[in-house]
C-alpha positions in Angstrom: 294.3 65.9 142.1 297.0 64.9 144.6 296.9 61.1 143.3 298.0 62.8 139.8 301.4 63.9 141.1 304.1 61.5 140.2 307.1 63.3 140.9 309.8 61.2 142.7 307.9 57.8 141.8 309.9 54.7 140.6 308.3 52.2 138.1 310.4 49.2 138.0 311.1 47.5 134.6 313.5 45.9 132.3 313.4 48.2 129.5 316.6 49.8 127.7 316.4 53.0 129.7 316.0 51.3 132.9 319.2 49.3 132.5 321.3 52.5 131.7 324.0 53.5 134.2 322.2 56.2 136.3 325.2 58.3 136.1 324.9 58.5 132.3 321.2 59.2 132.6 321.9 62.1 134.9 324.4 63.7 132.5 322.0 62.9 129.5 319.1 64.8 131.6 321.2 67.8 131.9 322.2 67.9 128.2 318.4 67.4 127.4 317.7 70.5 129.5 320.4 72.5 127.7 318.7 71.3 124.4 315.4 72.6 125.1 316.7 75.8 126.3 319.0 76.0 123.0 317.6 78.4 120.6 314.0 80.2 120.4 313.0 78.6 117.0 310.1 76.0 117.1 312.5 73.6 115.0 314.7 73.6 118.1 311.9 72.2 120.3 311.0 69.8 117.4 314.6 68.1 118.0 313.7 67.8 121.6 310.4 66.4 121.0 311.7 63.5 118.7 314.4 62.9 121.6 311.4 62.8 124.1 309.3 60.5 122.1 312.1 58.1 121.6 313.1 58.0 125.2 309.5 57.5 126.4 309.0 54.7 123.8 312.2 52.9 124.9 311.3 53.1 128.6 308.1 51.2 128.2 306.3 53.5 130.7 302.6 54.4 129.9 302.4 57.9 128.3 299.8 58.6 130.6 302.2 58.5 133.5 304.0 61.3 131.9 300.7 63.3 131.2 300.1 62.8 135.0 303.2 64.6 135.7 302.1 67.6 133.7 298.7 67.6 134.9 299.3 69.6 138.4 301.0 72.5 136.7 298.3 73.0 133.9 296.9 76.1 135.9 300.4 77.6 135.9 300.9 76.8 132.3 297.4 78.3 131.4 298.3 81.6 133.6 301.6 82.0 132.0 300.4 81.3 128.4 297.7 83.9 128.8 300.1 86.5 130.2 302.4 86.1 127.3 299.4 85.9 124.9 297.8 89.2 125.7 300.9 91.3 127.1 303.0 90.8 124.0 302.1 93.5 121.4 304.4 93.2 118.7 303.7 91.4 115.4 300.6 91.3 113.3 297.2 91.5 115.3 295.3 88.2 114.9 292.3 88.9 117.3 291.3 92.2 119.0 288.4 92.7 121.5 288.1 96.2 123.5 291.8 96.4 125.0 292.8 93.0 124.6 294.4 92.0 121.6 296.3 88.7 120.4 299.4 89.3 118.1 301.4 86.5 116.1 304.4 87.0 118.3 302.5 86.6 121.5 300.8 83.5 120.3 304.1 82.0 119.1 305.8 82.9 122.6 302.9 81.2 124.3 303.0 78.1 122.4 306.9 77.9 122.5 306.6 78.2 126.2 303.9 75.8 126.9 305.8 73.1 124.6 309.1 73.8 126.3 307.7 73.3 129.9 305.8 70.2 128.9 308.8 68.7 127.3 311.2 69.6 130.6 308.7 68.0 132.8 308.2 64.9 130.7 311.9 64.4 129.8 312.9 65.2 133.6 310.4 62.7 134.9 311.7 59.8 133.0 315.0 60.1 135.4 313.1 59.2 138.3 310.6 56.9 136.7 313.2 54.7 135.5 315.9 54.9 138.3 315.5 53.9 141.9 316.4 56.1 144.7 319.3 54.1 145.8 320.8 54.0 142.2 320.2 57.6 142.0 322.0 58.5 145.3 325.0 56.2 144.2 325.2 58.1 140.8 324.9 61.6 142.1 327.7 60.6 144.9 329.8 59.3 142.0 329.4 62.3 139.9 330.2 64.7 142.7 333.0 62.6 144.1 335.7 65.1 143.0 334.4 67.6 145.3 335.3 65.4 148.4 338.9 66.8 148.0 337.4 70.4 148.8 335.7 68.6 151.9 332.3 69.0 150.5 329.8 66.9 152.0 328.8 64.8 148.9 327.6 61.7 150.6 325.4 63.7 152.8 324.0 65.7 150.0 323.3 62.6 147.9 321.4 60.9 150.7 319.3 64.2 151.4 318.2 64.3 147.9 317.4 60.4 147.8 315.5 60.7 150.9 313.6 63.9 149.6 312.6 61.8 146.3 311.7 58.9 148.2 309.3 60.8 150.8 307.5 62.8 147.8 305.1 60.0 147.2 304.6 59.3 150.9 303.8 62.8 151.9 301.4 63.0 149.0 299.6 60.0 150.0 299.5 61.2 153.7 298.0 64.6 152.6 295.4 62.9 150.4 294.3 60.6 153.7 294.4 64.0 155.9 291.9 65.5 153.4 289.7 62.8 153.3 289.6 62.6 157.2 288.9 66.4 157.6 286.2 66.2 155.1 284.7 63.2 156.9 284.9 65.4 159.8 282.7 68.0 158.2 285.5 70.4 157.0 284.7 72.6 154.0 288.1 72.5 152.4 286.8 73.2 148.7 284.1 75.6 149.1 284.1 79.5 150.0 286.3 82.4 149.2 290.1 82.2 148.4 290.8 83.5 151.8 288.5 81.0 153.7 289.8 78.2 151.6 293.6 79.3 152.8 292.3 79.2 156.5 290.9 76.0 155.8 294.2 74.6 154.7 295.6 75.0 158.3 293.6 71.9 159.5 295.8 70.1 156.7 299.1 71.8 157.0 299.4 71.2 160.8 298.7 67.4 160.8 300.9 67.0 157.8 304.0 68.7 159.4 303.6 66.7 162.7 303.4 63.5 160.6 306.4 64.7 158.6 308.5 65.4 161.8 307.3 62.2 163.3 308.5 60.4 160.1 311.8 62.2 160.2 312.4 61.2 163.7 311.6 57.7 163.0 314.1 57.5 160.1 316.8 59.2 162.0 316.1 56.7 164.9 316.3 53.7 162.4 319.5 54.9 160.9 321.3 55.3 164.2 320.1 51.8 165.3 321.7 50.5 162.0 324.9 52.4 162.9 324.7 54.8 160.2 327.8 57.2 160.3 327.8 58.8 157.0 329.6 57.8 153.7 333.2 57.1 155.2 334.1 53.6 154.8 330.8 52.5 153.3 330.7 49.9 150.6 327.8 49.0 147.9 326.1 45.8 147.2 325.8 46.8 143.5 328.7 48.7 141.9 328.0 50.9 138.9 329.6 49.7 135.6 329.4 51.6 132.3 328.2 49.5 129.5 328.6 49.9 125.7 324.9 50.8 125.9 325.6 53.8 128.0 328.1 55.3 125.7 325.9 54.6 122.7 322.8 56.5 124.5 325.3 59.3 125.5 326.4 59.7 122.2 322.9 59.9 120.6 321.9 62.6 123.1 325.0 64.6 122.4 323.9 64.4 118.5 320.7 65.5 119.3 321.9 68.4 121.3 324.3 69.3 118.4 321.5 69.2 116.1 319.7 71.6 118.1 322.3 74.0 118.2 323.0 73.8 114.6 319.2 74.4 113.9 319.5 77.5 116.3 322.5 78.8 114.5 321.1 78.4 111.0 317.9 80.0 111.7 319.4 82.8 113.7 
């Protein structure tokens, strides 16, 4: 289960999406999220679906990697869909069994919600899949640079986000090792009642926290040894430069966003 979590992972490549400026990719991701939450008609999501499929195809990353990013959230999706399916009582009744009933509006809302969340996860994952943590840090810092005039710690914030993304796969791998080690010692983690399982999680959480603090201390020591003193006066090996393909990709995203808004207005 833990191996299916792909949040924060970066898959190197030479596709068109990989070569886009990370600043533009962040802006396009924000527009994409707004696109998915524009309107409440299925055709609005159809626009987002076409955009998502096109972006995934251009990234040349296997579809199974995006499906893996959705898999850990399946229980949450099922529970949320069931709540909407049985609690929405408006519309024509499609199915009734004792006190439970499924209406047309409940079915539409459940399907709409599932599709929206799946597209949101897959589209947002594309940003980290095709952008290295270092490039992502530089892009966030450049986009938030106007806030430096207000003495906002832009560099520190970007660095923290980059470190957090970078260590997600590491912590997942560490958790998997701890679980395997505890099972080898006879710990019954996957059996018993919910309360018993929750108590058994202590044998995983404690070593994980100790390992996390140890890694944080080692990282801080390494940064101090390299005379890291924040973003003041720092230079970059690779400078971010916008290319024509970046403006074209942004224009395409804006067109799709405008299409979603148009569909939402026409069908309102």
